[in-house]
Every structure is written in structure tokens, then in C-alpha cells.
ZAVOSE-149298 format. One record per atom (N, C-alpha, C): residue number from 1; residue in three letters; atom name; x, y negated, z. Coordinates in steps of 0.001 Angstrom, whole numbers, plus 524288, in hexadecimal, padded with zeros to 5 digits. Layout:
ZAVOSE-149298
R   n res atom     X     Y     Z
R NUM ALA   CA     X     Y     Z
...
This chain:
ZAVOSE-149298
R   n res atom     X     Y     Z
R   1 UNK    N 82220 7F355 841AA
R   1 UNK   CA 81F15 7EF1A 83F66
R   1 UNK    C 81DAD 7F08E 839CE
R   2 UNK    N 818F4 7EF60 8384F
R   2 UNK   CA 81717 7F0B9 83311
R   2 UNK    C 81800 7EC22 82F56
R   3 UNK    N 81931 7ED82 82A7C
R   3 UNK   CA 81A19 7E996 8265F
R   3 UNK    C 8161C 7EA94 82216
R   4 UNK    N 8134C 7E680 82092
R   4 UNK   CA 80F01 7E72E 81CE4
R   4 UNK    C 80FC9 7E3DC 8180D
R   5 UNK    N 80D08 7E575 813EB
R   5 UNK   CA 80CC4 7E269 80F1F
R   5 UNK    C 80784 7E3A1 80C97
R   6 UNK    N 8054D 7DFD0 809DE
R   6 UNK   CA 80044 7E091 80747
R   6 UNK    C 8006F 7DE75 801C2
R   7 UNK    N 7FD57 7E0C9 7FE8C
R   7 UNK   CA 7FC4F 7DEBA 7F949
R   7 UNK    C 7F66B 7DE47 7F8E2
R   8 UNK    N 7F48D 7D980 7F944
R   8 UNK   CA 7EEE7 7D8A7 7F90C
R   8 UNK    C 7ED43 7D796 7F36C
R   9 UNK    N 7E895 7D91C 7F237
R   9 UNK   CA 7E625 7D839 7ED1E
R   9 UNK    C 7E930 7DAD9 7E8B2
R  10 UNK    N 7EB16 7DF8C 7E99D
R  10 UNK   CA 7EDC9 7E279 7E581
R  10 UNK    C 7E9C0 7E441 7E185
R  11 UNK    N 7EAC7 7E36E 7DC87
R  11 UNK   CA 7E704 7E49E 7D861
R  11 UNK    C 7E739 7EA5C 7D6E1
R  12 UNK    N 7E5DC 7EDAB 7DAA3
R  12 UNK   CA 7E587 7F345 7D9B9
R  12 UNK    C 7E184 7F56A 7DD88
R  13 UNK    N 7DED8 7F96F 7DBF3
R  13 UNK   CA 7DAE2 7FBC2 7DF44
R  13 UNK    C 7DD6C 7FE5D 7E400
R  14 UNK    N 7DB17 7FDD1 7E895
R  14 UNK   CA 7DD6E 8003C 7ED38
R  14 UNK    C 7DDC2 8062B 7ECC9
R  15 UNK    N 7DA1E 80876 7EA14
R  15 UNK   CA 7DA06 80E26 7E98B
R  15 UNK    C 7DEEB 81030 7E6C2
R  16 UNK    N 7E105 80D16 7E336
R  16 UNK   CA 7E59C 80EB5 7E03C
R  16 UNK    C 7EA99 80E63 7E37C
R  17 UNK    N 7EAB6 80AE9 7E750
R  17 UNK   CA 7EF74 80A27 7EA60
R  17 UNK    C 7EF70 80D7F 7EF51
R  18 UNK    N 7EAD2 80EF9 7F13A
R  18 UNK   CA 7EA86 811F1 7F61C
R  18 UNK    C 7ED50 81730 7F5B5
R  19 UNK    N 7ED11 819B3 7F13E
R  19 UNK   CA 7EFC0 81EB5 7F098
R  19 UNK    C 7F5A6 81E04 7F119
R  20 UNK    N 7F7B0 819AD 7EF27
R  20 UNK   CA 7FD44 8189B 7EF97
R  20 UNK    C 7FEBF 81739 7F529
R  21 UNK    N 7FB4A 8147C 7F7E2
R  21 UNK   CA 7FC5B 81321 7FD55
R  21 UNK    C 7FC80 81809 800B4
R  22 UNK    N 7F949 81BE5 7FF6D
R  22 UNK   CA 7F956 820C8 80257
R  22 UNK    C 7FE7D 823B0 8019E
R  23 UNK    N 80108 822F8 7FD17
R  23 UNK   CA 8060B 82586 7FC1B
R  23 UNK    C 80A5A 82373 7FFA6
R  24 UNK    N 80A49 81E68 800D0
R  24 UNK   CA 80EAB 81C00 8038C
R  24 UNK    C 80DAD 81B21 80957
R  25 UNK    N 808E8 81BBB 80B21
R  25 UNK   CA 807BB 81ACD 810A6
R  25 UNK    C 80A94 81ED1 81403
R  26 UNK    N 80D7E 81CF0 817E5
R  26 UNK   CA 81061 82064 81B5B
R  26 UNK    C 815E6 82199 81996
R  27 UNK    N 81783 81FB2 8151C
R  27 UNK   CA 81CC4 820B0 8130F
R  27 UNK    C 82062 81C1C 8148B
R  28 UNK    N 82580 81D1C 8145F
R  28 UNK   CA 8293D 818E2 81500
R  28 UNK    C 8289F 8151B 8106D
R  29 UNK    N 829E1 81030 81150
R  29 UNK   CA 828EA 80C2E 80D55
R  29 UNK    C 82C13 80D2C 8085F
R  30 UNK    N 83108 80EB2 808EB
R  30 UNK   CA 83425 80FA7 80438
R  30 UNK    C 83248 81484 80157
R  31 UNK    N 83071 81860 80439
R  31 UNK   CA 82E3C 81D0D 801BC
R  31 UNK    C 82922 81BBE 7FEEE
R  32 UNK    N 825FB 8184D 80144
R  32 UNK   CA 82115 816AC 7FECD
R  32 UNK    C 82220 813C2 7F9B8
R  33 UNK    N 82635 81080 7F9AA
R  33 UNK   CA 82791 80DAE 7F4E4
R  33 UNK    C 8295F 8116C 7F09F
R  34 UNK    N 82C3F 8157A 7F225
R  34 UNK   CA 82DEC 81966 7EE52
R  34 UNK    C 82947 81C57 7EC12
R  35 UNK    N 8257E 81D9B 7EF51
R  35 UNK   CA 820D0 82061 7ED75
R  35 UNK    C 81DD1 81CFA 7E99E
R  36 UNK    N 81D17 81804 7EAFB
R  36 UNK   CA 81A02 81486 7E7A7
R  36 UNK    C 81CD6 8132B 7E294
R  37 UNK    N 821FB 8132C 7E2B6
R  37 UNK   CA 824F8 811C0 7DE09
R  37 UNK    C 823EB 81589 7D989
R  38 UNK    N 822CB 81A76 7DACA
R  38 UNK   CA 82205 81E5E 7D6C0
R  38 UNK    C 81C4A 81F7E 7D5A4
R  39 UNK    N 818C8 81C5E 7D7BE
R  39 UNK   CA 81337 81CE7 7D690
R  39 UNK    C 811F3 81989 7D1CF
R  40 UNK    N 80EEE 81B97 7CE19
R  40 UNK   CA 80DDF 818A1 7C952
R  40 UNK    C 80975 814AB 7C9D1
R  41 UNK    N 80729 8141F 7CE60
R  41 UNK   CA 80287 810D2 7CF00
R  41 UNK    C 803FD 80B19 7CFC1
R  42 UNK    N 8008B 807AC 7CE03
R  42 UNK   CA 8015D 8020E 7CEA3
R  42 UNK    C 800FA 8007F 7D45F
R  43 UNK    N 7FD9C 80331 7D74D
R  43 UNK   CA 7FD15 80215 7DCDC
R  43 UNK    C 801F8 8035F 7DFEF
R  44 UNK    N 80522 806F6 7DDF1
R  44 UNK   CA 80A05 80850 7E099
R  44 UNK    C 80DBB 803AD 7E08A
R  45 UNK    N 80DC2 800AC 7DC45
R  45 UNK   CA 8111C 7FC06 7DC09
R  45 UNK    C 80F5E 7F80A 7E025
R  46 UNK    N 80A3E 7F75B 7E0B4
R  46 UNK   CA 80840 7F38D 7E47B
R  46 UNK    C 80984 7F534 7EA0F
R  47 UNK    N 808A8 7FA29 7EB3F
R  47 UNK   CA 809BB 7FC24 7F07F
R  47 UNK    C 80F96 7FBF8 7F1AB
R  48 UNK    N 812BF 7FCF9 7EDB6
R  48 UNK   CA 81868 7FCC9 7EE4B
R  48 UNK    C 81A2A 7F740 7EFB6
R  49 UNK    N 817ED 7F35A 7ED2A
R  49 UNK   CA 81956 7EDEB 7EE47
R  49 UNK    C 817CF 7EC5A 7F3D0
R  50 UNK    N 81357 7EE52 7F5A6
R  50 UNK   CA 8119C 7ECF7 7FAF1
R  50 UNK    C 81538 7EF78 7FEF9
R  51 UNK    N 816E5 7F452 7FE0A
R  51 UNK   CA 81A81 7F6E0 801AE
R  51 UNK    C 81FC2 7F408 801B7
R  52 UNK    N 8219A 7F258 7FD1E
R  52 UNK   CA 8267B 7EF62 7FCDA
R  52 UNK    C 825FB 7EA30 7FFC4
R  53 UNK    N 82168 7E7CD 7FF6C
R  53 UNK   CA 8207C 7E2E7 80230
R  53 UNK    C 82087 7E3C1 80815
R  54 UNK    N 81E33 7E811 809DF
R  54 UNK   CA 81E42 7E941 80F7A
R  54 UNK    C 823D3 7EA57 81157
R  55 UNK    N 826F6 7ECEE 80E0E
R  55 UNK   CA 82C77 7EDC9 80F6B
R  55 UNK    C 82F66 7E899 80FB2
R  56 UNK    N 82E31 7E516 80C12
R  56 UNK   CA 83096 7DFE4 80C2F
R  56 UNK    C 82F08 7DCDD 81107
R  57 UNK    N 82A1D 7DD6B 812AA
R  57 UNK   CA 82863 7DAD9 81776
R  57 UNK    C 82B4F 7DD05 81C30
R  58 UNK    N 82C48 7E21E 81C23
R  58 UNK   CA 82F28 7E487 82076
R  58 UNK    C 834C7 7E28E 82098
R  59 UNK    N 83738 7E213 81C13
R  59 UNK   CA 83C95 7E015 81BE9
R  59 UNK    C 83CC9 7DA5E 81D94
R  60 UNK    N 838DD 7D75D 81C08
R  60 UNK   CA 838BF 7D1D4 81D6D
R  60 UNK    C 83817 7D118 8234C
R  61 UNK    N 83513 7D48D 825BA
R  61 UNK   CA 83442 7D43B 82B5E
R  61 UNK    C 83875 7D742 82E5B
R  62 UNK    N 83C83 7D8EC 82B8F
R  62 UNK   CA 84107 7DB95 82DC4
R  62 UNK    C 83F7B 7E068 830E0
R  63 UNK    N 83CE3 7E3FC 82E3D
R  63 UNK   CA 83B61 7E8E9 830A0
R  63 UNK    C 84045 7EC0C 831D7
R  64 UNK    N 8406E 7EEB5 83645
R  64 UNK   CA 8452C 7F18B 837B9
R  64 UNK    C 84673 7F625 83429
R  65 UNK    N 8429D 7F91B 8325F
R  65 UNK   CA 843A1 7FDA5 82F0F
R  65 UNK    C 8404C 7FD88 82A37
R  66 UNK    N 841F4 7FA9F 82639
R  66 UNK   CA 83ED4 7FA18 82175
R  66 UNK    C 83E89 7FF51 81E91
R  67 UNK    N 8429B 80292 81F22
R  67 UNK   CA 842A3 80794 81C6C
R  67 UNK    C 83EEA 80B85 81EE9
R  68 UNK    N 83D58 80A90 823CA
R  68 UNK   CA 83A0C 80E4D 82692
R  68 UNK    C 8344D 80CB4 826A4
R  69 UNK    N 832B8 80918 82346
R  69 UNK   CA 82D4C 8075A 82340
R  69 UNK    C 829E0 80B4A 82065
R  70 UNK    N 8253F 80C28 82287
R  70 UNK   CA 82185 80FF6 82077
R  70 UNK    C 81C88 80D0F 81EEB
R  71 UNK    N 81A0F 80EBD 81AB9
R  71 UNK   CA 8150F 80C82 81914
R  71 UNK    C 810E1 80EC6 81CB7
R  72 UNK    N 80F86 80BD9 820CE
R  72 UNK   CA 80BBF 80DD9 82492
R  72 UNK    C 80626 80CDA 822D5
R  73 UNK    N 8055F 808CB 81F9D
R  73 UNK   CA 80015 8079C 81DDA
R  73 UNK    C 8005C 80565 81853
R  74 UNK    N 7FD8D 807DD 814CE
R  74 UNK   CA 7FCF9 805E6 80F7A
R  74 UNK    C 7F727 805BE 80E66
R  75 UNK    N 7F4F6 80124 80E9E
R  75 UNK   CA 7EF4C 8008B 80E40
R  75 UNK    C 7EDE2 7FDBF 80931
R  76 UNK    N 7EA31 80002 8065A
R  76 UNK   CA 7E84E 7FDAB 8017F
R  76 UNK    C 7E286 7FC74 80251
R  77 UNK    N 7E155 7F787 802E5
R  77 UNK   CA 7DBF7 7F5D6 803C4
R  77 UNK    C 7D9C7 7F367 7FECF
R  78 UNK    N 7D4B9 7F3A3 7FE45
R  78 UNK   CA 7D226 7F144 7F9CE
R  78 UNK    C 7D1ED 7EB5C 7FA53
R  79 UNK    N 7D2B7 7E8BD 7F60C
R  79 UNK   CA 7D264 7E312 7F5EF
R  79 UNK    C 7CD70 7E160 7F31A
R  80 UNK    N 7CD33 7DC77 7F189
R  80 UNK   CA 7C8A8 7DAAA 7EE9F
R  80 UNK    C 7C887 7DD00 7E928
R  81 UNK    N 7C405 7DC9C 7E6A5
R  81 UNK   CA 7C363 7DEDB 7E16E
R  81 UNK    C 7C1BF 7DAA9 7DD91
R  82 UNK    N 7C3E6 7DAFE 7D8DE
R  82 UNK   CA 7C1D0 7D7F1 7D48E
R  82 UNK    C 7BD2E 7DAFD 7D270
R  83 UNK    N 7B8D5 7D86C 7D1B9
R  83 UNK   CA 7B44A 7DB1C 7CF97
R  83 UNK    C 7B371 7D944 7CA02
R  84 UNK    N 7B36C 7DCF8 7C66E
R  84 UNK   CA 7B2D8 7DBD8 7C0E4
R  84 UNK    C 7AE3B 7DED8 7BEC0
R  85 UNK    N 7AC88 7DD63 7BA17
R  85 UNK   CA 7A81B 7DFFC 7B797
R  85 UNK    C 7A9D4 7E224 7B25B
R  86 UNK    N 7A88D 7E71A 7B16C
R  86 UNK   CA 7A9C5 7E9A7 7AC78
R  86 UNK    C 7A4AA 7EA28 7A968
R  87 UNK    N 7A44C 7E7D6 7A4CD
R  87 UNK   CA 79F85 7E862 7A1B5
R  87 UNK    C 79EC4 7EE04 79FE2
R  88 UNK    N 799DE 7EFC6 7A006
R  88 UNK   CA 7988E 7F512 79E60
R  88 UNK    C 7944A 7F4D2 79A3E
R  89 UNK    N 7929A 7F952 79899
R  89 UNK   CA 78EBC 7F9A2 7946A
R  89 UNK    C 7896A 7F782 79628
R  90 UNK    N 7866A 7F5A0 79267
R  90 UNK   CA 7810B 7F3B8 79328
R  90 UNK    C 780B5 7EF46 79715
R  91 UNK    N 784B0 7EBF5 79724
R  91 UNK   CA 78484 7E742 79A64
R  91 UNK    C 78591 7E821 7A026
R  92 UNK    N 7870E 7ECCC 7A1A7
R  92 UNK   CA 7882E 7EDC6 7A72E
R  92 UNK    C 78DCA 7EC24 7A870
R  93 UNK    N 78F0B 7EC1B 7AD78
R  93 UNK   CA 79454 7EAD6 7AF2C
R  93 UNK    C 795A7 7EE29 7B3E4
R  94 UNK    N 79A78 7F01A 7B40A
R  94 UNK   CA 79C69 7F30B 7B87D
R  94 UNK    C 7A068 7EFAB 7BB54
R  95 UNK    N 7A09F 7F03C 7C06C
R  95 UNK   CA 7A465 7ED47 7C384
R  95 UNK    C 7A99B 7F006 7C3CF
R  96 UNK    N 7ADB2 7ECF1 7C3F8
R  96 UNK   CA 7B300 7EEF4 7C4AA
R  96 UNK    C 7B552 7EC2E 7C95C
R  97 UNK    N 7B7AB 7EF2D 7CCE2
R  97 UNK   CA 7BA48 7ECEB 7D167
R  97 UNK    C 7C028 7ED80 7D0AE
R  98 UNK    N 7C2DB 7E929 7D031
R  98 UNK   CA 7C88D 7E937 7CFD2
R  98 UNK    C 7CA9D 7E89C 7D55F
R  99 UNK    N 7CCAA 7ECC3 7D76D
R  99 UNK   CA 7CDF5 7ECE9 7DCFC
R  99 UNK    C 7D372 7EAE4 7DE1E
R 100 UNK    N 7D400 7E8C8 7E2D8
R 100 UNK   CA 7D913 7E716 7E4D6
R 100 UNK    C 7DA1A 7E9E8 7E9F5
R 101 UNK    N 7DEF1 7E9E0 7EBA0
R 101 UNK   CA 7E034 7EC7E 7F083
R 101 UNK    C 7E424 7E944 7F39B
R 102 UNK    N 7E438 7EA45 7F8B0
R 102 UNK   CA 7E804 7E7F3 7FC3C
R 102 UNK    C 7EB94 7EC5D 7FE14
R 103 UNK    N 7F09C 7EBED 7FCF7
R 103 UNK   CA 7F461 7EFF9 7FE57
R 103 UNK    C 7F768 7EE1B 80324
R 104 UNK    N 7F72A 7F11E 80760
R 104 UNK   CA 7F9DB 7EFB8 80C3E
R 104 UNK    C 7FD68 7F435 80DCF
R 105 UNK    N 80243 7F2F1 80EFD
R 105 UNK   CA 80615 7F6DE 81090
R 105 UNK    C 80886 7F52B 815B7
R 106 UNK    N 808FB 7F8DC 8195C
R 106 UNK   CA 80B7B 7F7CC 81E63
R 106 UNK    C 80FF7 7FBA3 81F1C
R 107 UNK    N 814A5 7F993 82021
R 107 UNK   CA 81940 7FCBE 8212E
R 107 UNK    C 81A99 7FC40 826EE
R 108 UNK    N 81C49 8008F 82924
R 108 UNK   CA 81DEB 80082 82E9F
R 108 UNK    C 8225A 8045F 82F47
R 109 UNK    N 82582 8038C 8334B
R 109 UNK   CA 829E0 80721 83436
R 109 UNK    C 827C0 80C37 83664
R 110 UNK    N 82A6C 81066 83527
R 110 UNK   CA 828B4 81582 836E9
R 110 UNK    C 82A07 81602 83CB7
R 111 UNK    N 82635 817C9 83FBC
R 111 UNK   CA 82703 81868 84557
R 111 UNK    C 829A8 81DAD 84656
R 112 UNK    N 82D9A 81DCA 849A7
R 112 UNK   CA 83015 822DF 84ACF
R 112 UNK    C 82C32 82663 84DAC
R 113 UNK    N 82BEE 82B21 84BDF
R 113 UNK   CA 8282B 82EC9 84E30
R 113 UNK    C 82A31 8309E 85373
R 114 UNK    N 826CE 8305E 85745
R 114 UNK   CA 82852 83247 85C6C
R 114 UNK    C 82686 837DF 85CE9
R 115 UNK    N 82A10 83B2B 85EAE
R 115 UNK   CA 828AA 840A3 85F49
R 115 UNK    C 82707 8418F 864DD
R 116 UNK    N 822FA 84487 86582
R 116 UNK   CA 82106 845BB 86AC0
R 116 UNK    C 824B5 849A6 86D48
R 117 UNK    N 825BA 84902 8724A
R 117 UNK   CA 82929 84CC9 874E1
R 117 UNK    C 82697 8521F 8751A
R 118 UNK    N 829B7 8560D 8747E
R 118 UNK   CA 8279D 85B6D 87478
R 118 UNK    C 825CE 85CED 879E0
R 119 UNK    N 82166 85F7D 87A1D
R 119 UNK   CA 81F48 8613D 87F36
R 119 UNK    C 8224A 86605 880FC
R 120 UNK    N 82387 865F2 885F7
R 120 UNK   CA 82678 86A64 88804
R 120 UNK    C 822F6 86E50 88A8F
């Protein structure tokens, strides 16, 4: 069974968090938290909190092996944007898009690998 957690409307650009999500996708949850703990980025703190929340959801639903959960899906989607105007020279204006993102993490237990029988 998969355990999920989301952080909607996070005030950070999705492009900044996607690189961090690529680091932890496919790793064990505790290993992913260790990786993110030593990243200097602000998005690492947000992603770390979402993974901790998914682990908490797994414990609340009494998952059989909380230590064996793997980050099977870490998705960073774009959210709505604040649109602002920056004044420029000679009365012109440039647009600024303040981006938001939706951070979704799915944890699942690792499936035991089945080995194919050797052909004789």
C-alpha cells in the first residue's frame, strides 16, 4: 500500500525543487532524509518535511514495515503564479511571475525481487 503526502502552494519555483526530488527518488525514506538534511537549498527543507509527513501517515495507518519504505514517486508540479510588474526605463514595465509549486511524495514498501529460474 502506498502512503502519500502533499504540500500544495509551496512558495518556491518547481524548477528549484525538481533537482532535489531527482536525488531522492528511488531511495529508502530514511536515506532520502539523510541526503536532504545536508543539502543547502531551501527546497530541501520543504521536501524533507513532506517525506516526514508521508512517514507519519504510514505510521498512523500502521504500516507493517516503516523502515522499508521507498520513495517511489516524488512529483513537483507547477502551481498558480503571482503576476507582478517591475517598472523599467522610459515608462515601460516588465512582468514578473512569482511561481508556486505542488510537492507530492509517495512512499511504498519495497517489493521482493523474484529471480527467474535458470534455464537448463
